[in-house]
N, C-alpha and C positions, 0 to 999 in steps of 0.2 A: 215634371218630376224632379225632385230636389235630390233624393239619393234613395235608391232601392238597392238592398244587397238580397241576393238569395244565395246561400252558402250550403252546401251539401256535406253531409258526413260530420254532421253536428250531433253527438249521439244524446238521447233522452237522460242518460246517466249525468253527463257533464251539464247539460241544462239544469236538471235537478238539483245538482250539486251548487252550482253558481245561484239559484234561487235561493236554495237553503242558507247558503252565507250571506245572502243579503236581507234576509228575514230579522226584523228587530232591532236592526242597527243601521243609522242614517250614515255614520261612517263606512261601514262595509258595503252598504249601497252604492255610495258614491265612488268608493275606491273599487271594489269588484266590478260594478257596473262598467265603469270607465275602462277597467283592463279588458272586459268582455268587447266593448265596441271597439277599443284599439287592436284587439287579435282580429276582428272581422275586417277592419279598415286595412290592416296588414295584409289580409289575405286577398281582400279585393285589389290593392295595388300588386302586389306579386302577379296576380293573374292578368294584369294590363301590361305588365313590363315584358322586355325581350328575355328569352328564357335561357338566361344564363345565372343558374341558381347559386354559384359561388360569389359573382359579384352582387346579385341582388341581396343575398344574406348579409355581405359585407357592408354594404350601403344602407340596410335597414338595421344593423346592430347598434345596440346602445352606444352613445358616444359619436356616431358618423353622421354623416350629412341627413339621411332620413331616419336616424333612429329614435328620436323621441316621438311621442304623440301629436305634439305640435307641428312638428315638420312634415308629418304623414298628414295630418289634416289639411294644411297647406297645400301639400304635393296633390292630395287627392282633388280639391277644388282648381289647381292650376292644370290639371289634365282632364278636367270635365267630367269627374266622378260625382261631383255634388254642386248646387249652386250656392249662390251667396247665404240664402238664407239656412240651408243644411250646414254649410261651413261655420257659420255664427252657433248653431247649434251644437257643432261637434267641439268648437272651441270653448263653450259653456260646460260641456260635459268634461273635457280635460281640465280646465281651470278649477271647477267644483271639486273633483276627484283629488287634484293636489292640494287644494285648500283643507279637505279632510284629513289627508295623509300626512300633512306637515304642521297643521296647527292642531294641537292636543287640545285646546280649548272648545274647538269647533266639534259639536257632537250631534247637531240637528239640522234640518233643512228648515226649520221655524224661525231661524235667524232674519233678520230683514233683508240684509244685503244678499244672503244666499236665496231666498225666497224671490226677491226681485231679478236675480239674475236667471233663475232657472225659469222664469214666466215665459221666456222664449221657447223653451221646450215643448215640442208636441210629439206624441208618437200617434199617427194616422191609422196604422195598420199594422198588425202583427199577429201572423198565424204560422202555423206548422203546416208544411206542404211534404205529402208524401210522395216519394220519387222512386221509380224502379231503378234508376241510375245510382241513387243513394242508399239502397237497401244493403245492410250488412249481412254477410253469410254466417257471421259469428252470433255470439249469444247477445249482443248489445244492438237492439234495434237503432238503425240509423234513420233519420228523418232529415229534410230539408228545413231550413229556418228562413222566413221571410221577414226581414226587418226593414221598414220603411220609415226614414226620419224626413219630414217636409210633406209638401201637398199630396193626397192622393194620387196615383198614377191614373192618367185618362188616355195614356200612349197604349199603342198595341204591344202585346206580349214579346215581340220581336225586338222592341225598343229597350226592354229590361236588361241591363247587364248581369249575364248568368254567369256564376263562379262555380 
């Protein structure tokens, strides 16, 4: 397993919003998609840490030790959340999002350097999983999201880090 994230309480409304923001724009796909991945990585990291909410928020805040996407990617690798291949993929997502955000002339994944860089990205499995634990009692249906970056998981269900 390279990295498997199962996150709960991701609303269908939010998933539709993110999907809508990414449609039709390579820049939005890179920036918003990268932000989505970063948010989920942050969530997984928080759930692996000692439950000191104030200190965790401080350390993960922008400008702090683990505040930027790259630091979170490296920390996740160092504590065993991902293997080398997934680490490389997450670095690619971070670099590509930064390039689209800071280079106004970059507006397409069709540019040679971006296309070559992104060739190591592979999404093996992505599906929505309903869970009685993540069902909302409010008006917005809540579902679990399974996001896998890396080789398909052949391990038992108990080996998947549940968040």
